[in-house]
C-alpha positions as CSV (number, residue, x, y, z in Angstrom):
1,M,-47.2,-4.2,-34.6
2,R,-47.9,-1.3,-36.9
3,L,-45.3,1.5,-36.9
4,S,-46.0,5.0,-38.1
5,R,-42.4,5.9,-38.9
6,V,-39.1,4.1,-39.2
7,E,-35.9,5.9,-40.2
8,A,-32.5,4.3,-40.5
9,I,-29.3,6.3,-40.7
10,E,-25.8,4.8,-40.9
11,I,-23.9,6.9,-38.4
12,E,-20.6,5.0,-38.8
13,P,-19.5,2.0,-40.7
14,A,-21.8,-1.0,-39.9
15,V,-23.6,1.0,-37.2
16,V,-27.2,2.2,-37.8
17,R,-29.3,4.6,-35.8
18,L,-33.0,3.6,-36.0
19,T,-35.7,6.1,-35.2
20,V,-38.9,4.3,-34.5
21,E,-42.4,5.8,-33.9
22,V,-45.4,3.8,-32.6
23,P,-48.8,5.4,-33.3
24,P,-51.1,6.3,-30.4
25,E,-53.6,3.5,-31.2
26,E,-50.9,0.8,-30.9
27,V,-49.9,2.3,-27.5
28,Q,-53.5,2.2,-26.4
29,S,-54.0,-1.3,-27.6
30,A,-50.9,-2.4,-25.6
31,M,-52.2,-0.6,-22.6
32,R,-55.5,-2.5,-22.7
33,H,-53.8,-5.8,-23.0
34,L,-51.6,-4.9,-20.1
35,F,-54.5,-4.0,-17.8
36,N,-56.4,-7.2,-18.8
37,R,-53.4,-9.3,-17.7
38,L,-53.0,-7.3,-14.4
39,R,-56.7,-7.7,-13.7
40,R,-56.3,-11.5,-13.9
41,L,-53.2,-11.5,-11.8
42,I,-54.2,-9.1,-9.0
43,H,-56.9,-10.0,-6.5
44,V,-59.0,-7.1,-5.3
45,R,-61.3,-7.6,-2.4
46,G,-65.0,-7.2,-3.4
47,F,-64.4,-7.9,-7.1
48,R,-64.3,-11.2,-9.0
49,P,-61.0,-12.0,-10.8
50,G,-60.6,-9.9,-13.9
51,R,-63.4,-7.5,-12.9
52,A,-61.6,-4.9,-10.8
53,P,-61.8,-1.3,-12.2
54,I,-58.7,0.0,-14.0
55,A,-58.4,2.9,-11.5
56,I,-58.0,0.5,-8.6
57,I,-55.5,-1.7,-10.5
58,R,-53.5,1.5,-11.4
59,R,-53.5,2.6,-7.7
60,Q,-52.3,-0.8,-6.5
61,V,-49.6,-1.3,-9.2
62,G,-48.5,2.4,-9.4
63,D,-48.1,4.6,-12.5
64,E,-44.3,4.1,-12.7
65,N,-44.6,0.3,-12.7
66,I,-47.3,0.4,-15.3
67,R,-45.2,2.7,-17.5
68,A,-42.2,0.4,-17.2
69,R,-44.2,-2.7,-18.0
70,L,-45.8,-1.0,-21.0
71,L,-42.4,0.0,-22.4
72,E,-41.2,-3.6,-21.9
73,E,-44.2,-4.7,-23.9
74,I,-43.9,-2.2,-26.8
75,I,-40.3,-1.5,-27.5
76,P,-39.0,-5.0,-28.2
77,K,-41.8,-5.7,-30.6
78,A,-41.4,-2.3,-32.3
79,Y,-37.6,-2.8,-32.5
80,A,-38.0,-6.2,-34.2
81,E,-40.6,-4.8,-36.6
82,A,-38.2,-1.9,-37.6
83,L,-35.3,-4.3,-38.3
84,E,-37.5,-6.4,-40.5
85,K,-38.9,-3.4,-42.3
86,E,-35.4,-2.0,-43.0
87,Q,-34.1,-5.5,-43.8
88,L,-31.2,-5.1,-41.3
89,Q,-29.2,-8.0,-39.8
90,P,-28.4,-7.0,-36.3
91,L,-25.2,-8.1,-34.5
92,M,-25.5,-6.1,-31.3
93,L,-27.9,-3.5,-29.9
94,Q,-25.5,-0.8,-28.6
95,R,-27.9,1.8,-27.2
96,I,-31.6,2.5,-26.9
97,Q,-33.1,5.8,-25.8
98,L,-36.7,6.8,-25.2
99,K,-37.5,10.1,-27.1
100,H,-41.2,10.6,-26.4
101,F,-43.8,8.7,-24.4
102,E,-47.1,10.1,-23.0
103,E,-50.1,8.1,-22.2
104,G,-52.6,8.4,-25.0
105,D,-50.0,9.7,-27.4
106,R,-47.3,8.2,-29.7
107,L,-44.2,6.4,-28.5
108,E,-40.8,7.3,-30.1
109,F,-37.4,5.8,-29.4
110,E,-33.9,5.6,-31.0
111,A,-31.8,2.5,-31.2
112,E,-28.2,2.3,-32.3
113,V,-27.4,-1.2,-33.6
114,A,-24.3,-2.8,-35.1
115,I,-25.3,-4.6,-38.3
116,R,-24.0,-7.3,-40.6
117,K,-23.1,-5.8,-43.9
118,P,-22.4,-7.7,-47.2
119,V,-18.8,-7.9,-48.1
120,E,-17.8,-7.5,-51.7
121,L,-14.7,-9.6,-52.6
122,G,-12.2,-8.1,-55.0
123,D,-10.3,-10.1,-57.6
124,Y,-8.6,-12.3,-55.1
125,R,-8.1,-15.1,-57.5
126,N,-5.1,-13.3,-59.1
127,I,-3.4,-12.7,-55.8
128,R,-0.2,-14.7,-55.4
129,I,1.5,-15.2,-52.0
130,Q,5.1,-16.3,-51.7
131,P,5.2,-18.9,-49.0
132,P,7.8,-18.3,-46.3
133,S,11.0,-20.4,-46.6
134,T,11.1,-23.5,-44.4
135,E,14.8,-24.1,-44.8
136,V,16.7,-24.4,-41.6
137,T,20.1,-22.8,-41.7
138,D,23.1,-23.4,-39.5
139,E,22.5,-20.0,-37.9
140,D,18.9,-21.1,-36.9
141,I,20.3,-24.3,-35.3
142,E,23.0,-22.4,-33.4
143,R,20.4,-19.8,-32.2
144,A,18.1,-22.6,-30.9
145,L,21.0,-24.4,-29.2
146,D,22.1,-21.1,-27.5
147,E,18.5,-20.7,-26.1
148,L,18.5,-24.3,-24.8
149,R,21.9,-23.7,-23.2
150,E,20.6,-20.6,-21.4
151,Q,17.4,-22.4,-20.3
152,Y,19.1,-25.7,-19.1
153,P,22.7,-24.8,-18.2
154,T,25.2,-27.2,-16.6
155,Y,27.2,-25.8,-13.8
156,E,30.7,-26.9,-12.9
157,P,32.6,-25.8,-9.8
158,D,35.7,-23.6,-10.3
159,P,37.4,-23.0,-6.9
160,E,39.8,-20.3,-8.4
161,H,37.1,-18.3,-10.3
162,V,36.2,-14.9,-8.9
163,A,32.4,-14.4,-9.0
164,V,31.2,-11.9,-11.6
165,R,27.8,-10.8,-12.6
166,G,25.7,-13.6,-14.0
167,D,27.6,-16.5,-12.2
168,R,25.6,-19.1,-10.4
169,V,26.9,-19.3,-6.8
170,L,26.2,-21.8,-4.1
171,I,26.3,-20.1,-0.6
172,R,25.9,-21.2,3.0
173,Y,24.6,-18.5,5.3
174,T,23.1,-17.7,8.7
175,I,20.9,-14.8,9.8
176,T,21.7,-13.7,13.3
177,P,19.6,-11.0,15.0
178,I,21.7,-8.5,16.9
179,L,20.4,-8.5,20.5
180,S,21.4,-6.0,23.2
181,D,20.8,-7.9,26.4
182,E,20.5,-11.4,27.9
183,S,16.8,-11.3,28.4
184,A,16.3,-10.6,24.7
185,Q,18.6,-13.5,23.8
186,A,16.6,-15.8,26.1
187,S,13.4,-14.7,24.4
188,A,14.9,-15.3,21.0
189,H,16.0,-18.9,22.1
190,A,12.4,-19.5,23.2
191,N,11.1,-18.5,19.8
192,G,13.6,-20.7,18.0
193,E,15.7,-17.8,16.6
194,V,19.4,-17.7,16.1
195,V,21.2,-15.3,18.5
196,E,24.5,-13.5,18.4
197,G,27.4,-15.4,19.7
198,E,26.2,-18.9,18.9
199,T,28.6,-21.4,17.3
200,D,28.1,-22.7,13.7
201,A,26.8,-26.0,15.1
202,E,24.1,-24.1,17.1
203,R,23.1,-21.9,14.2
204,D,20.5,-22.6,11.5
205,I,22.9,-22.9,8.5
206,R,21.1,-22.6,5.2
207,T,22.2,-23.4,1.7
208,T,20.9,-21.8,-1.5
209,Y,21.9,-20.8,-5.1
210,V,22.1,-17.2,-6.1
211,T,23.0,-15.4,-9.3
212,A,25.8,-13.0,-8.7
213,G,24.7,-9.3,-9.2
214,E,21.2,-10.2,-10.3
215,G,17.9,-11.1,-8.8
216,H,15.7,-9.6,-6.0
217,W,16.8,-11.4,-2.9
218,F,16.7,-9.7,0.5
219,P,19.3,-9.8,2.1
220,P,21.0,-8.9,-1.1
221,F,23.2,-12.0,-1.3
222,N,23.4,-11.6,-5.0
223,N,25.6,-8.6,-4.5
224,Y,27.5,-9.9,-1.5
225,V,29.1,-12.7,-3.6
226,L,30.5,-10.5,-6.3
227,G,34.3,-10.7,-6.2
228,K,34.4,-13.8,-4.0
229,R,36.0,-17.2,-4.6
230,A,35.0,-20.6,-3.3
231,G,35.7,-20.8,0.5
232,D,35.6,-17.0,1.1
233,E,33.7,-15.8,4.1
234,A,32.1,-12.4,4.7
235,E,29.8,-10.8,7.3
236,H,27.4,-8.0,6.7
237,E,24.9,-6.1,9.0
238,L,21.6,-5.0,7.7
239,T,18.1,-4.1,8.8
240,F,15.2,-6.2,7.4
241,P,12.3,-4.2,6.0
242,D,9.0,-4.0,8.0
243,D,7.1,-6.0,5.3
244,F,9.6,-8.8,5.2
245,P,7.8,-12.2,4.8
246,N,9.4,-13.7,7.9
247,E,7.6,-11.9,10.8
248,Q,10.4,-12.7,13.3
249,L,12.9,-10.7,11.2
250,R,10.7,-7.6,10.3
251,G,12.5,-4.5,11.3
252,R,15.3,-6.4,13.0
253,R,19.0,-5.5,12.8
254,C,20.9,-8.7,11.8
255,K,24.2,-10.2,10.8
256,V,24.4,-12.4,7.8
């Protein structure tokens, strides 16, 4: 495709704005080729294939569709021709904008394109790099061992130890909804819930590990165990939040 004007301006490093102008005769030639293809594709009653008048083809296809197809025909070819003329190696077409297009007149558009630019190497042969030391010191070994101890600790029971923040504590607990009447207790039994006043044998006694003073448990067992020794017992009342995962406990006042 012949172009009447191509202008390339580097608007930022490795990004070029191309201004491309296609002369009217090239636009008219593309228009004729487009209508010839449409004539062969569109069947018009009363006319043999490829013989329908342009006015009828235009009315059936619509001016906007013809305009869009013509741009799809011209712009990619003109863009490729402009790149070749300016000897640019494109990496990515960032933006394309139509500047002027009227039937029977020239077509002009702008394209912003990221390009590949030659890299000039400096005197890299005289650059010397000191390789990092690979010597393993006693401090490095001790640091690695400390990390492993933290990741894979060994716990030993200490009946006399008072739980402080960071201790790993094994607890046994129950969650007992506080119910106000016998009918509510009967309903809770029917749903398999633990009710107030049951013995330990009747309750659902659970066992878990918590980290004293840390974590995000609810109920906040992590805080309840602070200051406790092995064998200590405690009772707390709390209200579970409305978004608690266990639907039976949402919004319920309970003893733990």
